[in-house]
N, C-alpha and C positions, 0 to 999 in steps of 0.2 A: 703320595708322590704324584705330581702332575704328569699326565700323559698327553702326548701330541696326537694329532688326528690319525697318523699312520703308525701309532704304537701298536705292537702285536698284542693280541688278547692272551690270556693265560693258556688257553688251549693251543693257540698257535705257537706260543713259546714252548709248550710241552713237547710238541713234535720236534722242535729244534734240539731240545735237551735230550730227547730220546735218541736222536741221530748222533749227537756228540757222545752219548754213553756207549752206543754200539761201536763207535770208532776209537774208544779210549784205550788202545793198546800202547805198549812201549814205555810204560812208566810215566812219571809226572812231566818230563820234558815233552814227550810226544803228546800227552793229553792237553797240556797248556798250549802247545802249537795248534792242535785241532780247534780248541776254543777260540784262539786268536783269529784263525782263518775264517771260522764260521761266524763269529760274533762281531769282529772288528773289520775284517777285510770284505767279507761278502755281504753281511746284513747291516753293517754300520750301526749296530745298537749302541756302541760306545767307541770312543777314540783310543788311540795308543796310550795317551797320557792317563786316561781314566783306568784303562786295563792294567797298566803297570803299577799304578797307584794301589789298586786292589790287590795285585799279586804281591807287592812288597809287604802289604799288611798281612796277607796269609802266610808269608814266609816267616813272620815273627811268631806265629802260633804253633803250638804242638799239633801234630796230626798231619794227614796228607794234604799238602797245599793245593793240589789240583782239585780235589773234591771240595775243599773250602772255598776256592776261587769260584767254582760253579755255584756254590751256595750263596756266596756274597753277591755275585752278579744277578742271580735269581732274585735275591732280596731287593737289590737296587732297582730291578725292573718291575717287580710285582709284589713287593713287600714280603711278609712272613710266608704267605702261601707260595709265592714264587721261589723263595729260598728252600722250603721243604720239597717242593716239586723238583727243582734242579738238583739239590743234594741227594735226594733219594733215588732219582732216576740215574744219577751218575754211578751209584754203587749197585743198583739192582742187577744188571747183567753179571757182574762179578760174583755177587752172592749166590745167584742161581748156578752159575758155571762151577764155582769152587765146591758148592755143596754136592752137585752131581758127580764131579770128579772124586770127591772125598768118599762117596758111597762106592764108586767103582774101585777106588784104591783099597778101601777096607775089605771089600769082598774078594777082589781078584788081584790084590797087590803082590801076592807071592807067586803068581803064575809067571811063566817065562816071558810071555808076550808083553805084559804090562811092565815087568821088571826091566826088560830090554829097552822099552820106550823111555823110561825114566833114567836108565843108565846113560843114554845119549843126551838127555836133557841136562843132566848134572854137569857134563862137560861144558855145555853151552852156557849154563848159569854161571859157572866159574869165570868164563871169559867176560860175561856181561857185568859181573860184580867188579872185576878188575877195571873194566872200562869206566864204571861209575867212580872208582877211586881216582882215575886219571882226570876225568872231566871235572869232578868237584874240586880236586886239588888245583887245577889250573885257575879256577875261579876264586878259590878261598885262600890259597897260600901265596899271598902277594908280597910278603916281606918275611924277614928272618923270625920275627916274633910269632907269626902264624905258623911257620914251619916248626918252631920249637913247641908250640902248643899241640900240633898234630903229632909230633914225635913222642911227646910226653904222654898223650892219651893212648897212643898205640902201646907203649911199654906198660902203662898202667893196667890195661885190660888184657894184654897178651901174656905178660910175665907175672903179674900180681893178681889177676882176676878181679880187678877193681870193678865195682858195679857201675853200669852205664849212668844212672842218675848222679852219682858222685862226680863222675867225669864232667858231665854237663854243668853241674853246679860250680865246680872249680873253674872251668873255662869261662863261665859267665861272670864270675867274680873277678877273674883276671882282666877280662875285657872291660868291665865297668871301672875297675880301679885304674886301668891304663888310660881310659878316656878322661877320667877326673884328674889324672896327673898331667894330662896334656901331651901324652906321648903320640908322636906322629903315626906309629904303627897301628894305633887303635882309632884313627880318624874315621869319620863316617864314610861308608862306601867300601869298607875293607873286606868284603867277601860274602855278605848275606843278602845284599840287595841295597843299593844306594838309596839313602833317604832323600838325597837332593837331586835325583834324576829329573831333569827338566825336559818335558815333552810338550809340544804344542797340541792342545786338544782340538780334535776335529769338530768344528762348530756345527757341521751338518749332521752329526750323529744324533740319535734319538734322545740320548741322555744329555747331550750338549756338554757344556763346561761347568755345570753346577757343582759346587763344592760343599753345599750345605743341604740338609734334608729337613722337612717339616718336623716340628716337635712331636706331632702325632706318630710319625714314623719311628722316631727314636724311642718313644714310650712303648709302642707296640713291639719293637725289637727287644726292649728290656724285659717286658713281660714274657715274651717267647723264650728268651734266654733263661729266665728263672724256671719256666716249665721244663725246658730241656735238661737243666741240672737235676730237677726232681725226678724226671722219668729215667735219667741215667742212674742216679744213686739209689732209687727205690728198690729195684731188684737186688742190687748189691747188698744193701743193708738187710733186706729180707732173708737172703741166702745165708749171710753171716750169722743171723740170729736163729734161723730155723734149721739150717743144715750146716753147722760149723764143722770144719774138717772134711767136708765132702769135696769131690772134684769140682762140682759146680761152684761152690764157695771160693775155691782156689782160682778157678777161671775168672769169676766175677771180680775178685779183688786184684789179681795179678794184671789182667788186661785193663782194668781201670787205672792202675798205676802207669801202664804203658801209654794210655790215652793222654796223660798230662806230661809225658816225658819224651814223646817221639819227635824231638827236634831233629832236623836234618834228613827227614824222609825215612822210608821203609828200610833201606839198606843199613842205615845207622843203627836202628833199633833191633835188627835181626841178630846182631851179635849178642845182645842181651837176651833175646828170646832163646837163641841157641844155648846160651849159658844156663838159663833157668829151666826151660821146657825139657831140654835133654839132660842136663846135669843134676838139677835140683829136684824137679818133679818126676822125671822119668817118663814123660808122656810120649816121647819120640826117640828113635835112634838117630844118630847124626846124618846118616844117608837119607832118612825119611824127611828131615828138615829140608834137604836139598830138593827132594821130590816135590814138597809143598811149594817151594819157591819156583820150581819149574812150572807148576800149575798156574801160579799167580802171574808169571811172566807171559804165559800163552793165552790168557783170558782177559777180556776187557775189564776195566775198573782199576782202582788203586792197588798198587803192589802190596799194600799193607793187608789186603784180603787174605794173604797167606796165614794170618792169625786165625782165621776161621778154620782152616785145615788143621792147624796145631791144636786148637781147642776141640775140634771134632775127634781127632785121634785120642786125645787125653780122656775125654768123656767116654768114648767108645771102649777104651781099655780099663778105665779105672772106676766107672760108675757102679759096676756090679749088677747092672740090670739084666733081666731076662731078654730084653730087646736091645742089644747094644747099639744097633744102628739108630734107634730112636734116641738113645742117650747121646750118641755122637751128634745127631742133628741138633738137639737142644743145646749141647755144649757149644757147637759152632755158631749157632744163632745168638747165643748169649754173648760170646766173644765179639761178634759183629755189633751187637747192641751197645755194649759198654765201650767199644772202640769209636763208634761214629756218633752216638748221642752227644758226647761232649763237643764234637766238632761244630754242631749246630749251636750249642751254647756259646762257644767262643765267638762265632760270627755275630750272633744276635746281640751279645753283650758288648763286643768290642768294635764292630764296624762303624757305629755312629761316631766313635771317637778316634778313628784311625789317623786323622791328621795330627792329633796331639801325640800319638804314639810314634809316628814316623819322624817327628821333629825332635824326639828325645835322643840326643847324641850318645848318652851313656847306655841306653837300651840297644841302640844300633851297634855300638862297639861290643856289648856283651854277646849279641847274637852273631857278630862276626867271629868272635873267639869260639863260640859254640860250634859254628860251622867248621872252623879249622880243626877243632877236636874231633868232629864227626869224621873228617878225612882219616884220622888215625884209627877210629873205631871201625870204619868200613875196610881199611887195610887189614885189620885183625880178622874181620869176617872173611875176606878173600883168602887169607892164609888158612883159616880154619876150614873153609870149603876145600881148598887144595889138598890139605892133609887127608881129609876124609874121602875125597874123590880118587886121588891117585894112589894112595896106600891103603892096604887092607887092615893093617894093625897099627895101633897108636899106643905109646907108652907115656905115662905121666911122671915127671920129675919134680920132686918137692924138696926145697931147702929153705927152711924158715918161711918167710912170706912169699918166696919165689915159687911159682907153680907153672910148669910148662908142659903142654901136650905136644910131643914130638913123634914123628912117624918112625916106624921100624923100616929102615931102608931096604931090607931084604924082602919086605912084603909089598913092594911096588907092583901096581897093576899096569903092565905095559900097554894093554889095549886102552885103558882109561887115560893113561898119560898121552898116548898118541891122539886120541879124540880131543882131549883138552887142548893139546898143541894146535890141532887143526882149527878148533873153535877160536883160539887166540889169533891165528892168522886171518880167519874170516872176519873177525871184529876189527882188528887193528890194522891189518895190511889191505885186505880187500874191501874193508868198510861196508860189509853187508849189514843190513838192518836187523833188528832184533827178531822179527818174524822169520826171516830167511835163515838166520843162524840157528834158531831154536828148531825149526821144522827140519832143517838139514841134519842137525845133530840127532833128533829123534829118529829120523829115517835111517841114519847110520847105525844107531843102536839096534833097530829092528833088523837091519841087514846083517849085522854081526851075529845077532841071535840066530837067524836062519842058517848062517854058515857054521854055527856051533862055536863061535869065538866069544860070545858074551851071554 
């Protein structure tokens, strides 16, 4: 990749990426906004058109789009080394923070002080997830067909326990079929990122308006993508062969599946994680899942880092080691490895061909339908959260294929309900930011504990 005279060195870029990583709070929207401000507005490394071009590509991929966007721009600036540097720095603060909090939670989680802290955070997380439903719904549900897909996905997962991958596959097939049939509801630009967004590239940016890359860059990316696939799958295969049935094999295989199915961001996949990690594997209690999400919301890095906490607690409890904290640490790092190694593979293998992908109308329609389905999945997640935050007891109703988890109304937790209501007012009425809402809710939980009310 040709560099201009004022092009930053790899070390100069590393300082910028470290700064972005330290400020990457607030989920993907906030993280993308930080990158845009620092890379496009302040440093003019690339223009709006190039930035959105890369973002639309990352939205087509499974996995955290903000981390993949950082990886892609790092590759665009400095090749494979730049991609590795930007992508790894983006997740490093979150890895360290979640691991430290997981240790504290495992050791002191049952103490009144820590429990009260997370009691408040759960109420705020509920409000934030509901906000995610509203925001994504406004962007994705632009016509009756998209509303229908969202409603069907909600009913499928809430009432029939349909697995998340099946919902994603069905939505993608509907979108692709709708585009091929020429239905206007599935035209390009219907919810996942318009393939035809026209932006004027800033000619004064370092990357300029180049739309092609040297053949050597494409070949280097392809080799790096193959290596990323190998280092992702190698520990998975080794664990399945050498330790079948162990919690580590379960972590490696399950989170590898998530890595290729996390369309729609972390909130969408958390419904499936809650379904499997809590219900199938028994690694966590429902309330602990909320605690982990509270950790991820209050630390820098991708929200999907909550998976590290889930795997930590699973290995901590199920490995049967004499040193459970060490087992938990290895389990958490294993989940992080198999979650993010594929992200580098997708970028290296796909980035050189992103123009071809973005111009594929059937693929764009498929992802638009998937995004609509994700709205229904996140709505299910918010209801699941509400049931387990506001009520102490839940009953399961089963009738044929119908399976419903419903709260026992008499078990309502008045204090939790009031806290959740206040968090909703803070988010939707007062429009407080995520950090202010979470810190206020945590402080309220601690205050209630000191008063003997929580």
